[in-house]
VMD Tcl script that builds the backbone (N, CA, C; Angstrom):
set m [mol new atoms 321]
animate dup $m
set s [atomselect $m all]
$s set {name element resname resid chain x y z} {
  {N N MET 1 A 119.827 -67.889 126.778}
  {CA C MET 1 A 119.254 -67.443 128.047}
  {C C MET 1 A 118.138 -66.438 127.755}
  {N N SER 2 A 117.152 -66.395 128.633}
  {CA C SER 2 A 116.052 -65.462 128.462}
  {C C SER 2 A 115.522 -65.044 129.831}
  {N N PHE 3 A 114.311 -64.550 129.843}
  {CA C PHE 3 A 113.661 -64.085 131.059}
  {C C PHE 3 A 113.643 -65.175 132.131}
  {N N THR 4 A 114.107 -64.831 133.333}
  {CA C THR 4 A 114.069 -65.737 134.475}
  {C C THR 4 A 113.059 -65.200 135.476}
  {N N VAL 5 A 112.084 -66.008 135.836}
  {CA C VAL 5 A 111.042 -65.570 136.757}
  {C C VAL 5 A 111.590 -65.522 138.180}
  {N N ILE 6 A 111.653 -64.308 138.743}
  {CA C ILE 6 A 112.018 -64.109 140.138}
  {C C ILE 6 A 110.988 -63.138 140.702}
  {N N ASN 7 A 110.149 -63.631 141.578}
  {CA C ASN 7 A 109.076 -62.822 142.153}
  {C C ASN 7 A 109.103 -63.034 143.661}
  {N N GLU 8 A 109.906 -62.225 144.332}
  {CA C GLU 8 A 110.067 -62.403 145.769}
  {C C GLU 8 A 109.863 -61.088 146.506}
  {N N ALA 9 A 109.553 -61.189 147.779}
  {CA C ALA 9 A 109.392 -60.003 148.621}
  {C C ALA 9 A 110.763 -59.350 148.843}
  {N N PHE 10 A 110.762 -58.033 149.044}
  {CA C PHE 10 A 112.006 -57.334 149.381}
  {C C PHE 10 A 111.694 -56.040 150.112}
  {N N LEU 11 A 112.682 -55.549 150.838}
  {CA C LEU 11 A 112.610 -54.269 151.530}
  {C C LEU 11 A 113.333 -53.253 150.663}
  {N N CYS 12 A 112.656 -52.154 150.315}
  {CA C CYS 12 A 113.268 -51.141 149.456}
  {C C CYS 12 A 114.457 -50.484 150.154}
  {N N ASP 13 A 115.585 -50.445 149.459}
  {CA C ASP 13 A 116.800 -49.830 149.999}
  {C C ASP 13 A 116.670 -48.317 150.140}
  {N N TRP 14 A 115.698 -47.706 149.472}
  {CA C TRP 14 A 115.619 -46.252 149.445}
  {C C TRP 14 A 114.501 -45.670 150.302}
  {N N CYS 15 A 113.338 -46.276 150.314}
  {CA C CYS 15 A 112.248 -45.703 151.125}
  {C C CYS 15 A 111.835 -46.609 152.281}
  {N N GLY 16 A 112.350 -47.840 152.339}
  {CA C GLY 16 A 112.057 -48.745 153.433}
  {C C GLY 16 A 110.740 -49.500 153.314}
  {N N GLU 17 A 110.044 -49.362 152.188}
  {CA C GLU 17 A 108.767 -50.051 151.976}
  {C C GLU 17 A 108.978 -51.558 151.879}
  {N N GLN 18 A 108.163 -52.322 152.603}
  {CA C GLN 18 A 108.166 -53.780 152.459}
  {C C GLN 18 A 107.319 -54.123 151.239}
  {N N ASN 19 A 107.907 -54.786 150.276}
  {CA C ASN 19 A 107.237 -55.143 149.023}
  {C C ASN 19 A 106.986 -56.643 148.977}
  {N N PRO 20 A 105.710 -57.046 148.964}
  {CA C PRO 20 A 105.408 -58.476 148.849}
  {C C PRO 20 A 105.607 -58.944 147.406}
  {N N PRO 21 A 105.628 -60.255 147.176}
  {CA C PRO 21 A 105.650 -60.731 145.787}
  {C C PRO 21 A 104.458 -60.153 145.027}
  {N N SER 22 A 104.636 -59.922 143.766}
  {CA C SER 22 A 103.586 -59.349 142.929}
  {C C SER 22 A 102.598 -60.424 142.515}
  {N N LYS 23 A 101.381 -60.001 142.245}
  {CA C LYS 23 A 100.366 -60.932 141.756}
  {C C LYS 23 A 100.355 -60.878 140.226}
  {N N GLY 24 A 100.643 -61.971 139.566}
  {CA C GLY 24 A 100.533 -62.057 138.128}
  {C C GLY 24 A 101.741 -61.594 137.329}
  {N N THR 25 A 102.776 -61.073 137.977}
  {CA C THR 25 A 103.975 -60.637 137.275}
  {C C THR 25 A 105.144 -60.699 138.246}
  {N N CYS 26 A 106.325 -60.393 137.803}
  {CA C CYS 26 A 107.495 -60.364 138.685}
  {C C CYS 26 A 107.696 -58.944 139.206}
  {N N ARG 27 A 107.863 -58.819 140.525}
  {CA C ARG 27 A 108.098 -57.490 141.095}
  {C C ARG 27 A 109.568 -57.124 140.880}
  {N N ASN 28 A 109.791 -55.969 140.252}
  {CA C ASN 28 A 111.169 -55.552 139.987}
  {C C ASN 28 A 111.432 -54.117 140.407}
  {N N HIS 29 A 110.491 -53.505 141.115}
  {CA C HIS 29 A 110.689 -52.156 141.638}
  {C C HIS 29 A 109.785 -51.964 142.845}
  {N N CYS 30 A 110.094 -50.955 143.643}
  {CA C CYS 30 A 109.331 -50.676 144.854}
  {C C CYS 30 A 107.941 -50.153 144.498}
  {N N ARG 31 A 106.942 -50.683 145.154}
  {CA C ARG 31 A 105.567 -50.250 144.879}
  {C C ARG 31 A 105.283 -48.853 145.412}
  {N N ASN 32 A 106.102 -48.353 146.326}
  {CA C ASN 32 A 105.894 -47.026 146.898}
  {C C ASN 32 A 106.649 -45.939 146.128}
  {N N CYS 33 A 107.979 -46.024 146.106}
  {CA C CYS 33 A 108.789 -44.968 145.476}
  {C C CYS 33 A 109.125 -45.278 144.022}
  {N N LEU 34 A 108.814 -46.484 143.557}
  {CA C LEU 34 A 109.028 -46.956 142.181}
  {C C LEU 34 A 110.499 -47.160 141.824}
  {N N CYS 35 A 111.410 -47.003 142.786}
  {CA C CYS 35 A 112.830 -47.210 142.518}
  {C C CYS 35 A 113.153 -48.705 142.513}
  {N N SER 36 A 114.311 -49.022 141.960}
  {CA C SER 36 A 114.764 -50.398 141.874}
  {C C SER 36 A 116.276 -50.421 142.014}
  {N N LYS 37 A 116.842 -51.614 142.060}
  {CA C LYS 37 A 118.297 -51.772 142.103}
  {C C LYS 37 A 118.735 -52.442 140.811}
  {N N HIS 38 A 119.796 -51.938 140.214}
  {CA C HIS 38 A 120.302 -52.470 138.955}
  {C C HIS 38 A 121.034 -53.789 139.224}
  {N N VAL 39 A 120.288 -54.897 139.134}
  {CA C VAL 39 A 120.858 -56.216 139.408}
  {C C VAL 39 A 120.897 -57.123 138.177}
  {N N ASP 40 A 120.087 -56.820 137.166}
  {CA C ASP 40 A 120.067 -57.647 135.959}
  {C C ASP 40 A 120.956 -57.035 134.880}
  {N N ALA 41 A 121.719 -57.885 134.202}
  {CA C ALA 41 A 122.662 -57.403 133.194}
  {C C ALA 41 A 122.047 -57.357 131.797}
  {N N VAL 42 A 121.621 -58.507 131.290}
  {CA C VAL 42 A 121.125 -58.598 129.931}
  {C C VAL 42 A 119.640 -58.942 129.901}
  {N N PHE 43 A 119.271 -59.986 130.635}
  {CA C PHE 43 A 117.888 -60.459 130.636}
  {C C PHE 43 A 117.247 -60.225 132.004}
  {N N PRO 44 A 115.952 -59.925 132.023}
  {CA C PRO 44 A 115.264 -59.799 133.312}
  {C C PRO 44 A 115.422 -61.066 134.137}
  {N N GLY 45 A 115.855 -60.894 135.382}
  {CA C GLY 45 A 116.012 -62.017 136.295}
  {C C GLY 45 A 117.367 -62.695 136.254}
  {N N ASP 46 A 118.294 -62.237 135.405}
  {CA C ASP 46 A 119.583 -62.934 135.318}
  {C C ASP 46 A 120.497 -62.638 136.514}
  {N N ARG 47 A 120.270 -61.536 137.203}
  {CA C ARG 47 A 121.010 -61.138 138.403}
  {C C ARG 47 A 122.523 -61.144 138.187}
  {N N LYS 48 A 122.964 -60.754 136.988}
  {CA C LYS 48 A 124.387 -60.784 136.653}
  {C C LYS 48 A 125.035 -59.405 136.594}
  {N N SER 49 A 124.292 -58.345 136.890}
  {CA C SER 49 A 124.884 -57.016 136.852}
  {C C SER 49 A 125.748 -56.795 138.085}
  {N N LEU 50 A 126.911 -56.237 137.882}
  {CA C LEU 50 A 127.801 -55.896 138.989}
  {C C LEU 50 A 127.566 -54.464 139.459}
  {N N CYS 51 A 126.737 -53.726 138.752}
  {CA C CYS 51 A 126.501 -52.310 139.025}
  {C C CYS 51 A 125.827 -52.090 140.381}
  {N N GLU 52 A 124.626 -52.646 140.555}
  {CA C GLU 52 A 123.807 -52.495 141.748}
  {C C GLU 52 A 123.499 -51.041 142.093}
  {N N GLY 53 A 123.502 -50.161 141.070}
  {CA C GLY 53 A 123.143 -48.763 141.273}
  {C C GLY 53 A 121.645 -48.592 141.470}
  {N N LYS 54 A 121.262 -47.403 141.848}
  {CA C LYS 54 A 119.851 -47.083 142.057}
  {C C LYS 54 A 119.199 -46.780 140.720}
  {N N LEU 55 A 118.143 -47.532 140.407}
  {CA C LEU 55 A 117.347 -47.285 139.207}
  {C C LEU 55 A 116.205 -46.362 139.615}
  {N N VAL 56 A 116.233 -45.138 139.108}
  {CA C VAL 56 A 115.197 -44.166 139.454}
  {C C VAL 56 A 114.184 -44.066 138.318}
  {N N PRO 57 A 112.910 -43.905 138.661}
  {CA C PRO 57 A 111.900 -43.760 137.615}
  {C C PRO 57 A 112.020 -42.386 136.964}
  {N N ILE 58 A 112.096 -42.380 135.636}
  {CA C ILE 58 A 112.230 -41.103 134.923}
  {C C ILE 58 A 111.048 -40.818 134.004}
  {N N ASP 59 A 110.220 -41.826 133.751}
  {CA C ASP 59 A 109.079 -41.644 132.855}
  {C C ASP 59 A 108.121 -42.819 133.033}
  {N N ALA 60 A 106.904 -42.627 132.584}
  {CA C ALA 60 A 105.904 -43.692 132.530}
  {C C ALA 60 A 104.996 -43.371 131.355}
  {N N TYR 61 A 104.569 -44.418 130.666}
  {CA C TYR 61 A 103.716 -44.187 129.502}
  {C C TYR 61 A 102.776 -45.373 129.296}
  {N N PRO 62 A 101.626 -45.126 128.673}
  {CA C PRO 62 A 100.701 -46.226 128.370}
  {C C PRO 62 A 101.303 -47.146 127.312}
  {N N HIS 63 A 101.076 -48.428 127.477}
  {CA C HIS 63 A 101.592 -49.428 126.544}
  {C C HIS 63 A 100.444 -50.356 126.159}
  {N N PRO 64 A 100.294 -50.677 124.897}
  {CA C PRO 64 A 99.148 -51.494 124.475}
  {C C PRO 64 A 99.106 -52.899 125.087}
  {N N LYS 65 A 100.254 -53.464 125.438}
  {CA C LYS 65 A 100.279 -54.821 125.994}
  {C C LYS 65 A 100.320 -54.848 127.525}
  {N N HIS 66 A 100.905 -53.830 128.145}
  {CA C HIS 66 A 101.192 -53.895 129.576}
  {C C HIS 66 A 100.520 -52.802 130.407}
  {N N GLU 67 A 99.490 -52.171 129.925}
  {CA C GLU 67 A 98.815 -51.074 130.615}
  {C C GLU 67 A 99.732 -49.868 130.732}
  {N N ILE 68 A 100.694 -49.895 131.653}
  {CA C ILE 68 A 101.631 -48.775 131.819}
  {C C ILE 68 A 103.037 -49.332 131.976}
  {N N VAL 69 A 103.997 -48.691 131.339}
  {CA C VAL 69 A 105.404 -49.051 131.465}
  {C C VAL 69 A 106.120 -47.910 132.194}
  {N N ILE 70 A 106.958 -48.283 133.158}
  {CA C ILE 70 A 107.766 -47.318 133.900}
  {C C ILE 70 A 109.194 -47.409 133.368}
  {N N VAL 71 A 109.775 -46.263 133.061}
  {CA C VAL 71 A 111.144 -46.203 132.553}
  {C C VAL 71 A 112.058 -45.817 133.708}
  {N N HIS 72 A 113.090 -46.631 133.923}
  {CA C HIS 72 A 114.073 -46.377 134.977}
  {C C HIS 72 A 115.431 -46.062 134.358}
  {N N LYS 73 A 116.198 -45.230 135.053}
  {CA C LYS 73 A 117.572 -44.942 134.631}
  {C C LYS 73 A 118.493 -45.140 135.826}
  {N N CYS 74 A 119.582 -45.861 135.607}
  {CA C CYS 74 A 120.538 -46.127 136.674}
  {C C CYS 74 A 121.359 -44.875 136.962}
  {N N GLU 75 A 121.402 -44.477 138.213}
  {CA C GLU 75 A 122.182 -43.298 138.606}
  {C C GLU 75 A 123.682 -43.550 138.499}
  {N N GLN 76 A 124.091 -44.818 138.501}
  {CA C GLN 76 A 125.513 -45.138 138.472}
  {C C GLN 76 A 126.056 -45.311 137.052}
  {N N CYS 77 A 125.415 -46.176 136.259}
  {CA C CYS 77 A 125.946 -46.470 134.920}
  {C C CYS 77 A 125.104 -45.859 133.794}
  {N N GLU 78 A 123.958 -45.268 134.123}
  {CA C GLU 78 A 123.059 -44.578 133.202}
  {C C GLU 78 A 122.298 -45.499 132.243}
  {N N LYS 79 A 122.297 -46.803 132.504}
  {CA C LYS 79 A 121.498 -47.719 131.679}
  {C C LYS 79 A 120.017 -47.400 131.876}
  {N N VAL 80 A 119.251 -47.461 130.789}
  {CA C VAL 80 A 117.813 -47.223 130.838}
  {C C VAL 80 A 117.104 -48.572 130.688}
  {N N ILE 81 A 116.157 -48.825 131.593}
  {CA C ILE 81 A 115.435 -50.092 131.633}
  {C C ILE 81 A 113.944 -49.803 131.743}
  {N N GLN 82 A 113.148 -50.550 131.018}
  {CA C GLN 82 A 111.692 -50.397 131.075}
  {C C GLN 82 A 111.083 -51.580 131.817}
  {N N ASN 83 A 110.107 -51.281 132.678}
  {CA C ASN 83 A 109.417 -52.310 133.462}
  {C C ASN 83 A 107.927 -52.042 133.455}
  {N N LYS 84 A 107.143 -53.091 133.379}
  {CA C LYS 84 A 105.706 -52.866 133.423}
  {C C LYS 84 A 105.256 -52.588 134.853}
  {N N LYS 85 A 104.205 -51.812 134.959}
  {CA C LYS 85 A 103.613 -51.429 136.237}
  {C C LYS 85 A 103.075 -52.669 136.933}
  {N N SER 86 A 103.221 -52.710 138.250}
  {CA C SER 86 A 102.599 -53.753 139.056}
  {C C SER 86 A 101.236 -53.272 139.526}
  {N N GLU 87 A 100.365 -54.220 139.868}
  {CA C GLU 87 A 98.978 -53.880 140.219}
  {C C GLU 87 A 98.861 -53.009 141.457}
  {N N ASP 88 A 99.841 -53.047 142.360}
  {CA C ASP 88 A 99.748 -52.266 143.595}
  {C C ASP 88 A 100.759 -51.114 143.655}
  {N N ASP 89 A 101.279 -50.705 142.502}
  {CA C ASP 89 A 102.197 -49.560 142.469}
  {C C ASP 89 A 101.490 -48.275 142.895}
  {N N ASN 90 A 102.270 -47.352 143.405}
  {CA C ASN 90 A 101.785 -46.035 143.815}
  {C C ASN 90 A 101.331 -45.281 142.557}
  {N N PHE 91 A 100.026 -45.302 142.320}
  {CA C PHE 91 A 99.507 -44.726 141.079}
  {C C PHE 91 A 99.709 -43.217 141.021}
  {N N ASP 92 A 99.673 -42.534 142.167}
  {CA C ASP 92 A 99.925 -41.089 142.194}
  {C C ASP 92 A 101.347 -40.779 141.710}
  {N N ALA 93 A 102.304 -41.613 142.099}
  {CA C ALA 93 A 103.686 -41.420 141.649}
  {C C ALA 93 A 103.809 -41.655 140.144}
  {N N ILE 94 A 103.082 -42.631 139.632}
  {CA C ILE 94 A 103.102 -42.907 138.188}
  {C C ILE 94 A 102.497 -41.728 137.423}
  {N N ILE 95 A 101.372 -41.223 137.886}
  {CA C ILE 95 A 100.727 -40.078 137.231}
  {C C ILE 95 A 101.655 -38.865 137.263}
  {N N ALA 96 A 102.346 -38.657 138.378}
  {CA C ALA 96 A 103.291 -37.534 138.474}
  {C C ALA 96 A 104.414 -37.670 137.448}
  {N N LEU 97 A 104.920 -38.897 137.248}
  {CA C LEU 97 A 105.950 -39.132 136.224}
  {C C LEU 97 A 105.426 -38.780 134.839}
  {N N MET 98 A 104.219 -39.260 134.548}
  {CA C MET 98 A 103.621 -39.006 133.236}
  {C C MET 98 A 103.387 -37.510 133.027}
  {N N LYS 99 A 102.924 -36.845 134.052}
  {CA C LYS 99 A 102.646 -35.404 133.961}
  {C C LYS 99 A 103.948 -34.613 133.778}
  {N N ASN 100 A 104.983 -34.968 134.540}
  {CA C ASN 100 A 106.262 -34.254 134.410}
  {C C ASN 100 A 106.838 -34.408 133.020}
  {N N ASN 101 A 106.739 -35.598 132.453}
  {CA C ASN 101 A 107.252 -35.823 131.107}
  {C C ASN 101 A 106.439 -35.041 130.078}
  {N N ALA 102 A 105.122 -35.019 130.238}
  {CA C ALA 102 A 104.269 -34.275 129.296}
  {C C ALA 102 A 104.588 -32.788 129.345}
  {N N GLU 103 A 104.832 -32.262 130.536}
  {CA C GLU 103 A 105.152 -30.834 130.654}
  {C C GLU 103 A 106.504 -30.528 130.005}
  {N N THR 104 A 107.442 -31.445 130.118}
  {CA C THR 104 A 108.754 -31.255 129.507}
  {C C THR 104 A 108.652 -31.234 127.984}
  {N N ILE 105 A 107.824 -32.114 127.445}
  {CA C ILE 105 A 107.685 -32.218 125.990}
  {C C ILE 105 A 106.883 -31.056 125.405}
  {N N PHE 106 A 105.791 -30.699 126.059}
  {CA C PHE 106 A 104.849 -29.765 125.450}
  {C C PHE 106 A 104.941 -28.328 125.928}
  {N N PHE 107 A 105.699 -28.074 126.984}
  {CA C PHE 107 A 105.720 -26.691 127.493}
  {C C PHE 107 A 107.105 -26.125 127.569}
}
mol reanalyze $m
mol bondsrecalc $m
mol representation Tube
mol addrep $m
């Protein structure tokens, strides 16, 4: 088993943002608050996780292949998952994540 393409619209459980399907990639987090639901167990798109906890963004960093990667951590089981940024993500929220992490590391 490997990556399963699931790119569908959804309503964010946390901020109420209506998220359309992503252009060019699979949408796996809210474009507004950047949160997600822990639904995949092993592979992206497998939808086999029983957790369904809130995946909160804890970091973002530049990646040579994917422009920016957002790091999420599940509030329920503490699993850490990385997802690439979508083209219409809240860029101010991404910059704030990057800035907060830089301040933690360097100050």
